[in-house]
C-alpha positions in Angstrom: -0.1 0.0 -0.3 1.2 3.6 -1.2 1.2 6.1 1.7 -0.5 9.3 1.5 2.0 12.0 0.5 1.6 15.5 1.3 2.2 17.8 -1.7 1.7 21.4 -3.2 -1.6 22.7 -4.5 -0.7 25.4 -6.4 -3.4 28.0 -6.2 -1.6 30.9 -8.4 -3.1 31.7 -12.3 -5.4 29.3 -12.3 -7.9 29.5 -14.7 -10.3 26.1 -16.2 -10.2 24.9 -19.1 -12.9 23.8 -21.3 -10.9 21.3 -24.3 -11.7 17.7 -24.9 -10.8 14.9 -23.2 -10.6 12.3 -26.3 -7.0 11.9 -28.2 -5.5 13.7 -25.7 -2.8 13.3 -22.8 -3.5 13.4 -18.7 -2.0 17.5 -18.8 -0.9 19.3 -21.5 3.1 20.9 -20.9 3.9 24.4 -22.6 6.4 27.0 -22.5 5.7 31.0 -21.9 8.0 33.7 -22.9 7.1 36.8 -20.1 8.8 39.5 -21.0 7.1 39.3 -24.5 3.8 36.8 -23.8 4.2 34.7 -26.6 3.9 30.4 -26.2 7.4 29.3 -27.5 7.1 27.5 -30.4 7.8 23.5 -30.1 10.0 21.8 -32.5 10.1 18.4 -33.9 13.3 17.1 -34.4 15.0 13.2 -34.0 12.2 12.3 -32.2 12.7 15.1 -29.4 10.5 18.6 -28.6 12.2 21.0 -28.2 11.3 25.2 -27.8 14.4 28.2 -28.5 14.8 30.7 -25.3 16.3 33.8 -25.7 18.5 35.0 -23.0 18.0 37.0 -20.5 13.9 36.5 -20.5 11.8 34.8 -17.9 9.9 31.6 -18.6 7.2 29.8 -17.1 5.9 26.1 -17.4 1.8 26.4 -18.3 0.8 22.5 -17.4 -2.9 21.9 -18.8 -4.5 19.0 -16.3 -6.9 17.8 -19.3 -9.1 15.4 -17.0 -12.5 15.3 -14.6 -9.7 14.3 -11.9 -6.7 15.4 -9.2 -3.5 14.1 -10.5 -0.2 15.0 -9.4 2.8 16.6 -11.7 6.3 16.3 -10.3 8.6 18.7 -12.5 12.2 19.0 -13.4 13.9 21.6 -14.5 17.4 21.0 -15.9 16.9 17.5 -13.3 16.4 19.5 -10.8 13.1 19.6 -8.8 11.5 22.4 -9.2 9.5 22.3 -5.6 12.7 20.9 -3.3 15.3 21.5 -5.0 16.6 18.1 -5.2 18.0 16.1 -7.9 15.3 15.1 -9.5 13.3 11.5 -9.2 9.5 10.5 -10.4 8.9 10.4 -6.7 9.5 13.4 -5.4 7.1 16.2 -3.9 5.1 18.4 -7.1 2.0 20.0 -7.6 -1.5 19.0 -7.4 -3.9 20.0 -9.9 -7.3 19.6 -9.6 -9.9 18.6 -12.4 -8.9 20.9 -15.8 -7.0 22.7 -13.5 -4.7 25.2 -15.9 -1.5 27.2 -13.7 1.8 28.4 -14.4 4.9 27.8 -12.6 7.5 30.7 -13.3 10.6 29.4 -11.0 12.3 27.3 -8.1 9.7 27.3 -5.2 11.0 29.3 -2.2 8.6 28.8 0.6 4.8 28.9 0.3 4.3 32.4 -0.6 7.4 32.8 -3.4 9.5 31.8 -6.0 12.9 32.8 -7.8 12.1 32.7 -11.4 12.8 31.1 -13.5 14.9 32.6 -16.9 16.9 32.1 -19.1 20.5 32.3 -19.0 24.4 31.2 -19.9 25.5 27.2 -18.9 27.2 28.5 -15.6 24.9 31.3 -14.2 22.3 27.6 -14.4 20.7 27.3 -10.9 21.5 23.5 -12.0 25.5 24.2 -12.6 26.0 26.8 -9.6 25.0 23.6 -7.5 27.1 21.6 -9.4 24.8 19.6 -11.0 25.2 20.8 -15.1 24.7 17.5 -16.9 21.2 17.5 -17.2 20.7 21.1 -17.8 18.2 22.2 -21.2 15.5 19.5 -20.0 12.4 20.3 -19.0 10.1 17.8 -17.3 7.3 16.7 -16.0 6.0 13.0 -14.2 2.3 12.6 -14.0 0.1 10.9 -11.7 -3.3 9.5 -10.9 -4.8 9.7 -7.5 -5.9 6.0 -6.0 -9.3 6.5 -6.2 -11.1 5.8 -2.6 -11.5 1.9 -1.3 -15.8 1.7 -0.5 -16.8 -0.2 1.9 -17.9 -3.2 0.7 -18.3 -6.9 3.3 -17.6 -9.8 1.1 -19.3 -13.2 2.7 -16.5 -16.6 2.8 -16.7 -18.9 -0.6 -19.7 -21.4 0.0 -17.7 -24.7 0.8 -14.6 -23.1 1.5 -13.4 -22.5 5.8 -12.7 -18.9 6.2 -9.3 -20.3 7.1 -8.5 -20.6 3.1 -9.9 -17.8 1.9 -7.2 -15.9 3.9 -4.8 -17.7 2.7 -6.1 -17.6 -1.4 -6.2 -13.9 -0.7 -2.9 -13.6 1.0 -1.3 -15.3 -2.2 -3.4 -13.4 -3.9 -1.5 -10.0 -2.5 1.6 -11.5 -2.1 1.9 -11.6 -6.5 -0.1 -8.7 -6.6 3.0 -6.8 -5.5 5.7 -8.7 -7.3 4.1 -7.8 -10.6 3.9 -4.0 -9.7 7.5 -4.4 -8.4 8.5 -5.5 -11.8 6.8 -3.2 -13.8 9.1 -0.6 -13.3 12.5 -2.3 -14.0 11.6 -2.2 -18.4 12.1 1.5 -18.4 15.2 3.6 -17.4 14.6 6.6 -15.0 13.6 10.2 -16.0 16.9 11.6 -15.0 18.9 8.6 -17.1 17.3 9.3 -20.4 17.8 13.1 -20.3 21.2 13.0 -19.4 21.5 10.1 -22.2 19.7 13.2 -24.5 21.6 15.8 -24.1 25.1 13.3 -24.0 23.7 12.5 -27.8 23.5 15.9 -28.4 26.9 16.9 -27.9 28.2 14.1 -29.6 27.6 15.9 -32.5 29.4 18.7 -31.8 27.2 21.1 -30.6 27.4 21.7 -26.9 24.3 23.4 -24.6 25.1 26.8 -24.6 22.0 28.3 -21.6 20.3 27.0 -19.1 17.7 27.9 -16.4 18.5 31.0 -14.0 17.6 31.6 -10.3 16.4 34.9 -10.5 14.8 37.1 -8.5 11.8 36.5 -5.8 8.1 36.7 -6.6 5.1 36.1 -4.8 3.0 33.0 -5.4 1.2 31.1 -2.1 0.4 27.6 -2.9 -1.3 25.5 -0.1 -0.5 22.1 1.4 -2.7 19.3 0.4 -2.6 14.7 0.7 -2.7 12.3 -2.6 -2.0 8.9 -2.9 -0.8 8.3 -5.3 -2.5 5.3 -7.7 0.4 3.3 -8.9 4.3 4.2 -8.1 5.1 5.2 -11.8 4.0 8.0 -13.8 0.8 7.7 -16.4 2.7 10.0 -18.1 6.2 11.5 -18.8 7.0 14.5 -20.9 9.9 15.7 -21.4 11.0 19.0 -23.5 14.3 20.6 -24.7 15.6 24.1 -24.8 18.5 25.9 -25.9 18.5 29.4 -27.8 17.9 29.9 -31.5 21.3 29.9 -33.1 22.7 26.6 -32.0 19.0 24.8 -32.6 19.8 26.3 -35.5 23.3 24.5 -35.6 21.6 21.5 -35.5 18.8 21.4 -38.0 16.0 21.8 -34.9 14.7 24.8 -36.9 15.5 26.8 -40.2 17.6 29.6 -40.6 15.5 33.2 -38.4 14.3 35.0 -42.1 15.7 38.6 -41.8 14.8 41.3 -44.4 18.2 42.9 -44.9 19.6 39.1 -46.2 16.9 39.6 -49.0 18.7 42.8 -50.5 22.1 43.0 -49.7 23.9 43.6 -53.1 20.3 42.9 -55.1 18.4 46.5 -56.8 15.8 47.9 -54.6 12.6 49.3 -55.4 12.5 50.6 -52.1 15.2 51.9 -51.0 14.9 53.9 -47.2 15.1 57.0 -46.3 14.1 60.7 -48.8 15.1 62.1 -52.1 18.4 63.9 -51.9 19.4 66.5 -54.2 21.5 65.6 -57.7 24.9 67.2 -57.3 25.2 71.2 -58.4 21.9 72.5 -57.2 21.1 74.6 -55.4 
């Protein structure tokens, strides 16, 4: 039996979502540039999702519960738990979202009242690197858990023709088999931190090293409250991993096309509308 875990319930910037439940993940995850107000575009490249970050810009992780039930979301930024500051693991504390709830996590949790803002910065200035954990910089991930249903009181009579002792023994055998099966289930999937490390190593092998990370910024008000949550399983029902880097690196890796610049098109080419005003020709008074 899994013990109840004390978790955090996000109470800031919460809205309701009206999207359909069909063919959707449990939680939608987006990255929002807080300085421009834009949702960062996602690019799919070689089986991974990438977003471009602008150094110096603050950002938030927007999470939307697409179900009619409560879910627990463990948020990892650069391989660090955004609530506790521990090296991230799916079994750790996180945010509980109510049915259809949407919220934006804007920083590292510092207390029940405030956070230190997320912002894109040079890799050595990232919170993970400054705390001696640079291996997974450039990865934002969430592990989502369903809530265990509360059992309803039910009194089952003993089977006909069998004594109570035999009935209890059979139940015990079934419980033991169930526990063995649940322990064996997670063995096939590597831990989230290991997958993130493998991803970073693969990109480095392509000759492009990670350029930016997430800094530990200014404090801002972001109150939360405490709640209890019992996970329905030891393994997450959904895992989302998103990579990020600056535009130059993403272009160099072929993740996104080179940004269009009007100046590039007109260099050395005749233009119908050159800038400026009409000047007097030579010799005119």
